[in-house]
C-alpha positions in Angstrom: 0.0 0.0 0.0 2.2 2.8 -1.3 1.3 6.4 -0.6 0.6 8.7 -3.5 3.3 11.3 -4.0 1.9 14.8 -3.7 3.3 17.9 -5.2 2.6 21.6 -5.6 -0.3 20.8 -7.9 -2.2 19.2 -4.9 -2.1 22.4 -2.7 -5.6 23.6 -2.1 -6.0 27.4 -2.4 -9.0 29.7 -2.5 -8.4 30.4 -6.2 -9.0 26.7 -6.9 -12.5 26.9 -5.5 -15.1 27.1 -8.2 -18.5 28.5 -7.3 -21.2 26.7 -9.3 -23.5 29.7 -9.2 -20.9 31.9 -11.0 -21.4 30.1 -14.4 -25.2 30.6 -14.2 -24.8 34.2 -15.3 -23.3 35.5 -18.5 -20.7 37.6 -16.8 -19.7 34.6 -14.6 -19.3 32.5 -17.7 -17.2 35.1 -19.4 -15.0 35.4 -16.4 -14.5 31.6 -16.4 -13.8 31.6 -20.1 -11.2 34.3 -19.5 -9.5 32.4 -16.8 -9.5 29.2 -18.9 -7.9 31.1 -21.8 -5.2 32.6 -19.5 -4.4 29.1 -18.2 -4.3 27.7 -21.8 -1.9 30.5 -22.8 0.3 29.8 -19.8 0.4 26.1 -20.6 1.2 26.7 -24.3 4.1 28.9 -23.3 5.3 26.3 -20.8 5.1 23.6 -23.5 7.1 25.7 -26.0 9.8 26.2 -23.3 9.9 22.5 -22.7 10.2 21.7 -26.4 13.0 24.3 -26.8 14.8 22.7 -23.9 14.4 19.2 -25.4 15.9 20.5 -28.6 18.9 21.9 -26.7 19.3 18.5 -24.9 19.1 16.6 -28.2 21.7 18.9 -29.8 24.1 18.5 -26.8 23.6 14.7 -27.0 24.6 14.8 -30.7 27.7 16.9 -29.8 28.7 14.4 -27.1 28.3 11.5 -29.5 30.6 13.2 -32.1 33.2 14.1 -29.5 33.1 10.6 -28.1 33.7 9.2 -31.6 36.6 11.6 -32.2 38.2 10.6 -28.8 37.7 6.9 -29.5 39.4 7.3 -32.9 42.2 9.2 -31.2 42.7 6.4 -28.7 42.6 3.8 -31.4 45.1 5.8 -33.5 47.5 6.0 -30.6 47.2 2.3 -29.9 47.7 1.5 -33.6 50.8 3.7 -33.8 52.2 2.0 -30.6 51.7 -1.5 -32.2 52.8 -0.7 -35.8 54.6 2.7 -36.1 55.2 2.3 -39.9 51.5 1.8 -40.8 49.8 5.0 -42.1 46.1 5.2 -41.4 43.5 6.7 -43.9 42.3 10.2 -43.0 39.0 10.1 -41.1 36.1 12.4 -42.0 36.0 13.8 -38.5 39.1 15.4 -37.0 40.7 13.7 -34.0 41.5 16.9 -32.1 39.0 19.0 -30.2 40.3 22.5 -30.9 41.9 24.0 -34.0 45.6 24.2 -33.8 45.9 27.8 -35.1 43.8 29.1 -32.2 46.0 27.4 -29.6 49.0 29.5 -30.5 47.2 32.8 -30.1 45.8 32.3 -26.6 47.6 34.4 -24.0 46.9 35.1 -20.4 46.6 38.8 -19.4 46.3 40.0 -15.9 
């Protein structure tokens, strides 16, 4: 008999109370329609933020996969050179380094 986990959505507030008499009038119905539309707009914005965040996560996972592949090739190349120093490997489509070498020479610390 596991207890149900409760979160912020389960907190009872006065705003959550719905008066059944309110929708019996046209002004009450319009007020309720307005509140529903505001909630819908808030949820749509929240969904867009979540989709944007998911796209960022997917992009980062792709970057991690590419970098992992590059590092794996680098390790394999070093192991291959240690076993057979004369053998030349075919150039891979992805570079085995992480940063361009021309930028490494220009970095300087300034205090």
